[in-house]
C-alpha positions as CSV (number, residue, x, y, z in Angstrom):
1,M,-11.6,15.7,30.0
2,N,-8.6,13.4,30.0
3,Y,-6.4,13.6,27.0
4,S,-3.4,11.8,28.5
5,N,-3.6,8.6,26.5
6,F,-2.2,9.7,23.1
7,T,-1.0,8.0,20.0
8,E,1.2,9.3,17.2
9,N,0.0,10.9,13.9
10,N,1.4,8.4,11.4
11,T,-0.9,5.3,10.8
12,L,2.0,2.9,11.2
13,E,3.5,5.0,14.1
14,R,0.0,4.7,15.7
15,L,0.2,0.9,15.4
16,N,3.7,0.9,16.9
17,S,2.7,3.1,19.8
18,I,-0.1,0.8,20.9
19,S,2.2,-2.3,20.6
20,C,5.0,-1.2,22.9
21,R,6.3,1.7,25.0
22,P,9.4,3.6,23.5
23,Q,12.7,2.1,24.6
24,I,16.3,3.0,24.0
25,P,16.7,5.6,21.2
26,D,18.4,4.6,18.0
27,N,22.1,5.6,17.5
28,D,23.2,7.5,14.4
29,L,24.3,4.3,12.6
30,T,21.0,2.6,13.2
31,K,19.1,5.7,11.9
32,A,21.3,5.7,8.8
33,W,20.7,2.1,7.7
34,K,17.0,2.4,8.4
35,T,16.9,5.5,6.3
36,V,18.7,3.8,3.4
37,I,16.3,0.8,3.5
38,Y,13.3,3.1,3.4
39,C,14.7,5.3,0.6
40,V,15.4,2.3,-1.6
41,T,12.0,0.9,-0.9
42,I,10.3,4.2,-1.6
43,L,12.2,4.5,-4.9
44,V,11.3,0.9,-6.0
45,S,7.6,1.6,-5.0
46,L,7.4,4.9,-6.9
47,V,9.1,3.5,-10.0
48,G,7.4,0.1,-10.0
49,N,3.9,1.3,-9.4
50,S,4.2,4.2,-11.9
51,L,5.3,1.7,-14.5
52,V,2.4,-0.6,-13.8
53,I,0.0,2.3,-14.4
54,L,1.9,3.4,-17.5
55,V,1.9,-0.1,-19.0
56,V,-1.9,-0.6,-18.5
57,Y,-2.6,2.9,-19.9
58,R,-0.4,2.7,-23.0
59,K,-0.8,-0.9,-24.0
60,Q,-4.1,-1.8,-25.6
61,R,-3.8,-5.5,-24.9
62,M,-3.3,-4.7,-21.2
63,R,-6.6,-2.9,-20.8
64,T,-8.5,-5.7,-19.2
65,T,-10.7,-5.6,-16.1
66,T,-8.1,-7.4,-14.0
67,N,-5.3,-5.0,-15.1
68,F,-7.4,-1.9,-14.4
69,L,-7.9,-3.2,-10.9
70,I,-4.2,-3.9,-10.6
71,A,-3.5,-0.3,-11.8
72,N,-5.9,1.0,-9.1
73,M,-4.0,-0.9,-6.5
74,A,-0.8,0.5,-7.9
75,G,-2.2,4.0,-7.5
76,S,-3.0,3.3,-3.8
77,D,0.5,1.8,-3.3
78,L,2.0,5.0,-4.7
79,L,0.2,6.9,-2.0
80,I,1.5,4.5,0.6
81,A,5.0,5.2,-0.5
82,I,4.4,9.0,-0.3
83,F,2.2,9.4,2.7
84,V,3.2,6.3,4.8
85,M,6.9,5.5,4.2
86,T,8.1,9.1,3.8
87,P,6.7,10.2,7.2
88,T,8.2,7.1,8.8
89,I,11.7,8.4,7.8
90,R,10.9,11.6,9.6
91,S,9.8,9.7,12.7
92,I,13.2,7.9,12.7
93,Y,14.9,11.2,13.5
94,T,12.3,13.3,15.3
95,G,9.9,10.7,16.8
96,E,6.4,12.2,17.1
97,D,7.7,15.8,16.9
98,M,6.1,17.6,13.9
99,L,8.3,19.9,11.7
100,V,5.6,22.4,11.1
101,E,3.3,24.6,13.2
102,G,0.0,26.5,13.0
103,I,-2.6,25.8,10.3
104,L,-0.1,23.8,8.3
105,A,0.4,21.5,11.3
106,Q,-3.3,21.0,11.6
107,L,-3.6,20.1,7.9
108,V,-0.6,17.7,8.1
109,C,-1.9,16.1,11.3
110,K,-5.3,15.3,9.8
111,L,-4.9,15.0,6.1
112,V,-1.7,13.0,5.9
113,T,-2.9,10.3,8.3
114,F,-6.3,10.4,6.5
115,L,-4.6,9.7,3.2
116,Q,-2.5,7.0,4.8
117,Q,-5.5,5.1,6.0
118,T,-7.4,5.6,2.8
119,S,-4.5,4.3,0.6
120,I,-4.1,1.2,2.8
121,A,-7.8,0.4,2.6
122,V,-8.0,1.0,-1.2
123,S,-5.0,-1.4,-1.7
124,I,-6.6,-4.2,0.3
125,L,-10.0,-3.7,-1.3
126,S,-8.5,-3.8,-4.7
127,L,-7.1,-7.2,-3.9
128,T,-10.5,-8.3,-3.0
129,A,-12.1,-6.9,-6.2
130,I,-9.4,-8.6,-8.3
131,A,-10.3,-12.0,-6.6
132,F,-14.0,-11.5,-7.6
133,D,-13.0,-10.6,-11.1
134,R,-10.9,-13.7,-11.5
135,F,-13.6,-15.9,-9.9
136,F,-16.3,-14.8,-12.4
137,A,-14.0,-14.9,-15.3
138,I,-13.0,-18.6,-14.7
139,M,-16.1,-20.0,-13.2
140,L,-18.5,-18.4,-15.7
141,P,-16.3,-18.2,-18.9
142,F,-19.2,-17.6,-21.3
143,R,-20.6,-14.7,-19.3
144,K,-19.0,-11.3,-18.9
145,V,-20.0,-10.6,-15.3
146,I,-17.3,-8.0,-14.5
147,T,-17.6,-5.6,-17.4
148,F,-15.5,-2.5,-17.9
149,R,-18.3,-0.4,-16.6
150,I,-18.6,-2.5,-13.5
151,T,-14.9,-2.4,-13.1
152,M,-15.0,1.4,-13.0
153,V,-17.8,1.2,-10.4
154,L,-15.7,-1.2,-8.3
155,I,-12.7,1.2,-8.5
156,S,-14.8,4.1,-7.5
157,L,-16.3,2.1,-4.6
158,T,-12.8,1.1,-3.3
159,W,-12.0,4.8,-3.0
160,I,-15.4,5.8,-1.6
161,F,-15.2,3.1,1.1
162,G,-11.6,3.9,1.8
163,L,-12.4,7.6,2.3
164,F,-15.4,6.8,4.4
165,Y,-13.4,4.3,6.5
166,A,-10.6,6.8,7.2
167,A,-13.1,9.7,8.0
168,P,-12.9,9.3,11.8
169,I,-9.2,10.4,11.6
170,L,-10.4,13.9,10.5
171,Y,-12.1,14.1,13.9
172,T,-9.6,12.3,16.2
173,N,-6.3,13.7,15.1
174,R,-5.4,17.0,16.9
175,I,-2.4,19.2,17.5
176,F,-1.0,19.6,21.1
177,T,2.2,21.0,22.6
178,K,4.1,19.2,25.3
179,N,3.0,20.3,28.7
180,G,1.6,23.5,27.2
181,S,5.1,24.8,26.4
182,D,6.9,25.5,23.1
183,D,9.1,22.4,23.3
184,G,7.4,20.7,20.4
185,T,4.2,20.2,18.4
186,Y,2.6,16.8,18.3
187,C,-0.3,15.1,16.5
188,H,-2.4,12.9,18.7
189,E,-5.4,10.6,18.3
190,V,-8.1,11.7,20.7
191,W,-11.6,10.3,20.6
192,E,-13.1,12.5,23.3
193,P,-15.6,14.0,23.9
194,L,-17.8,11.6,21.7
195,F,-16.0,8.4,22.8
196,N,-13.6,7.1,25.4
197,S,-10.1,7.2,23.8
198,S,-8.8,4.0,25.2
199,K,-11.8,1.9,24.3
200,A,-12.3,3.6,21.0
201,R,-8.7,3.0,19.9
202,K,-9.0,-0.7,20.8
203,D,-12.3,-1.0,19.0
204,Y,-11.0,0.7,15.9
205,T,-7.9,-1.6,15.9
206,F,-10.1,-4.7,16.0
207,I,-12.3,-3.3,13.3
208,N,-9.2,-2.7,11.2
209,F,-8.2,-6.3,11.7
210,G,-11.6,-7.6,10.7
211,F,-12.3,-5.4,7.7
212,L,-8.8,-4.7,6.4
213,Y,-7.1,-8.1,7.1
214,A,-9.0,-11.1,8.3
215,G,-12.3,-10.4,6.3
216,P,-10.6,-9.8,2.9
217,L,-8.3,-12.7,3.4
218,I,-11.2,-15.1,4.1
219,V,-13.1,-13.9,1.1
220,I,-10.1,-14.0,-1.2
221,T,-9.1,-17.5,0.1
222,I,-12.6,-18.9,-0.6
223,L,-12.7,-17.4,-4.1
224,Y,-9.2,-18.6,-5.1
225,T,-9.8,-22.0,-3.6
226,A,-12.9,-22.4,-5.7
227,I,-10.9,-21.3,-8.8
228,V,-8.1,-23.8,-8.1
229,I,-10.7,-26.6,-7.7
230,E,-12.3,-25.6,-11.0
231,L,-9.1,-25.5,-12.9
232,W,-7.9,-28.7,-11.3
233,R,-11.0,-30.7,-12.0
234,G,-11.5,-29.5,-15.5
235,N,-15.3,-30.0,-15.3
236,N,-16.1,-28.3,-18.6
237,I,-14.3,-30.6,-21.0
238,K,-16.0,-29.2,-24.1
239,F,-14.9,-25.7,-23.2
240,R,-11.3,-26.9,-22.8
241,C,-11.0,-29.3,-25.7
242,S,-9.7,-26.8,-28.3
243,V,-6.2,-25.7,-28.4
244,N,-7.3,-22.0,-28.1
245,Q,-9.2,-22.7,-24.9
246,Q,-6.2,-24.7,-23.5
247,E,-4.1,-21.6,-24.0
248,I,-6.7,-19.5,-22.2
249,E,-6.7,-21.9,-19.3
250,K,-2.9,-21.8,-19.2
251,S,-3.0,-18.0,-19.1
252,N,-5.5,-18.2,-16.3
253,R,-3.2,-20.4,-14.3
254,K,-0.3,-17.9,-14.7
255,V,-2.5,-15.0,-13.6
256,L,-3.8,-17.0,-10.6
257,K,-0.3,-17.8,-9.5
258,M,0.7,-14.1,-9.7
259,L,-2.3,-12.9,-7.8
260,A,-2.1,-15.6,-5.2
261,T,1.6,-14.6,-4.6
262,V,0.5,-11.0,-4.0
263,V,-2.2,-12.1,-1.5
264,I,0.2,-14.5,0.3
265,I,2.8,-11.6,0.6
266,F,0.1,-9.3,1.9
267,A,-1.0,-11.9,4.5
268,I,2.5,-12.6,5.7
269,F,3.8,-9.1,5.7
270,W,0.8,-7.6,7.6
271,F,0.5,-10.4,10.1
272,P,3.3,-9.2,12.5
273,V,1.6,-5.8,12.9
274,Y,-1.6,-7.3,14.3
275,I,0.4,-9.7,16.5
276,F,2.1,-6.7,18.1
277,Q,-1.2,-5.0,18.7
278,F,-2.9,-8.0,20.2
279,M,0.0,-8.6,22.5
280,F,-0.4,-5.0,23.7
281,Y,-4.0,-5.5,24.6
282,V,-3.3,-8.9,26.2
283,R,-0.2,-8.0,28.2
284,G,-0.5,-4.3,28.6
285,P,1.7,-1.3,27.4
286,D,4.5,-2.0,29.8
287,S,5.2,-5.4,28.4
288,C,7.5,-5.4,25.4
289,L,7.8,-9.0,24.2
290,F,9.6,-8.2,21.0
291,P,13.0,-6.5,20.6
292,G,13.1,-3.1,18.8
293,I,14.6,-4.6,15.7
294,V,11.8,-7.2,15.4
295,R,9.2,-4.4,15.7
296,F,11.0,-2.4,13.1
297,I,11.1,-5.3,10.6
298,G,7.4,-6.0,11.3
299,Y,6.3,-2.4,10.6
300,F,8.6,-2.1,7.6
301,L,7.3,-5.3,6.0
302,C,3.7,-4.1,5.9
303,Q,4.8,-0.9,4.2
304,A,7.1,-2.7,1.8
305,T,4.2,-4.6,0.2
306,S,3.7,-1.5,-2.0
307,A,7.2,-2.0,-3.4
308,V,7.1,-5.8,-3.7
309,N,3.8,-5.9,-5.7
310,P,5.3,-4.4,-9.0
311,V,8.2,-6.8,-8.7
312,V,5.8,-9.8,-8.5
313,F,4.0,-8.6,-11.5
314,A,7.2,-8.3,-13.5
315,I,8.3,-11.8,-12.4
316,F,5.1,-13.6,-13.2
317,C,3.6,-11.7,-16.1
318,E,5.5,-11.4,-19.4
319,N,3.4,-8.5,-20.6
320,Y,4.3,-6.4,-17.5
321,R,7.9,-7.4,-17.8
322,E,8.1,-6.4,-21.5
323,G,6.2,-3.2,-20.7
324,F,8.7,-2.3,-18.0
325,K,11.6,-3.0,-20.4
326,E,10.1,-0.9,-23.1
327,S,9.5,2.0,-20.7
328,F,13.1,1.9,-19.6
329,R,14.3,1.8,-23.2
330,N,12.1,4.8,-24.0
331,I,13.5,6.7,-21.0
332,K,17.1,5.8,-22.1
333,R,16.4,6.9,-25.7
334,Q,14.8,10.2,-24.6
335,S,17.7,10.9,-22.2
336,K,20.2,10.4,-25.0
337,N,18.3,12.7,-27.3
338,F,18.1,15.3,-24.7
339,L,21.8,15.1,-24.0
340,K,22.5,15.2,-27.7
341,C,20.4,18.3,-28.2
342,G,22.1,19.9,-25.3
343,S,25.6,19.2,-26.7
344,N,24.6,20.5,-30.1
345,T,23.3,23.8,-28.6
346,V,26.5,24.7,-26.8
347,P,28.8,25.1,-29.9
348,N,26.1,27.1,-31.7
349,N,25.9,29.6,-28.8
350,R,29.7,29.9,-28.8
351,S,29.9,30.5,-32.5
352,I,27.4,33.3,-32.2
353,E,29.4,34.9,-29.4
354,E,32.5,34.6,-31.5
C-alpha cells in the first residue's frame, strides 16, 4: 500500500499543496505581515458576520426570506474565519506540522478539515438559494413561492448537503509521523485502500470545481440575468404603475446590485485557486508557474470573501448599515455603564475598609 503521495490537513493548504511544490521558506518579516493581514481579516469577518446575524435576529423588518438566507451564509462565513483562516496562520509558522498528538490530533485532523469543507459548501449553496429566492420574488410578485417554511428547509438542506459533501474527509484524513520517527505529526489525505489517492484527489478537485464553483455560478448567472431582463423590460406595467410598486421595484434593484456584487466577488476571489490547481494537473507538481506571493494572494482572497461580504451588505443596504451602527452604539453605551459601575464600586469598598 503506497501512502507516499500526501496532502496537508487544511482545506486551503490542500489546494496549495496540489498547485505547487514548497519553495524557499518565508523569513520572519514575511511571516509577520502575513499574520497581521490574516488577524485583521479574521477580526473583520467575526465582527461583521456576527453583526449580520444579530441585525436579522433583532430587527423585525429584517426578518425576510432573503435576509434569513444571508444570515445563514454569515454563519458559514464565521466558521470559515474560525476553522479555515485560523489554521492558516498556524501553517505560516509550522507548515504541515500539527501542534497536538494522540487522540486530539486525530480529532483535529478529521473534524477541523471536515468543518472547513462544510462551511465553504454552505456559503456557496446559500448564495445559490438567495438567487432562487430573488428570482421567484421578482418574476412572480403575486405568488409567495419561497415562504418562511421553505426558507428553513433550504437552510437545513444547505447544511445537510455540506455535511454530506465533506463526509469523505472523515475517511481520508489520517495522522502520520515523519519516517516513523518522533520528528513531527502530520495530517494527510489518503484515499487508499478504497481508491487510488492520486486519481481520487484529482477527481475530488474537479468535483469541487463543478459543484462548488462553476455549477453554482452558472445557475446564479442565469437567474440574475433573467431578473435583470425582467426589471429592464418592465413587462407588467399594471403592477408597476403605482407609486408603491415603483418603490418596491427600486428596492429590488438595490438588493439585486448588492447580491450581484457578492457573487462577482466570489467568482473573482475563488478563480485563482482553481487556476493553480488546473496548472498543477496540466504541467505537473514540479512546475511552479506562479511566484510564492501570487499563490499567497490567491489563497488569501478566497478566504477573505467571508470578511468582504458583511462590508458589501453595509455599503449597499441601509438597513444593515443602520443596524451595524445601532449595535456599535449599544456596545459603546453598555461599556460606559460597565465602567461607571466599576468606578462607583471602588470608593464604596474603600469606605467600608476605612
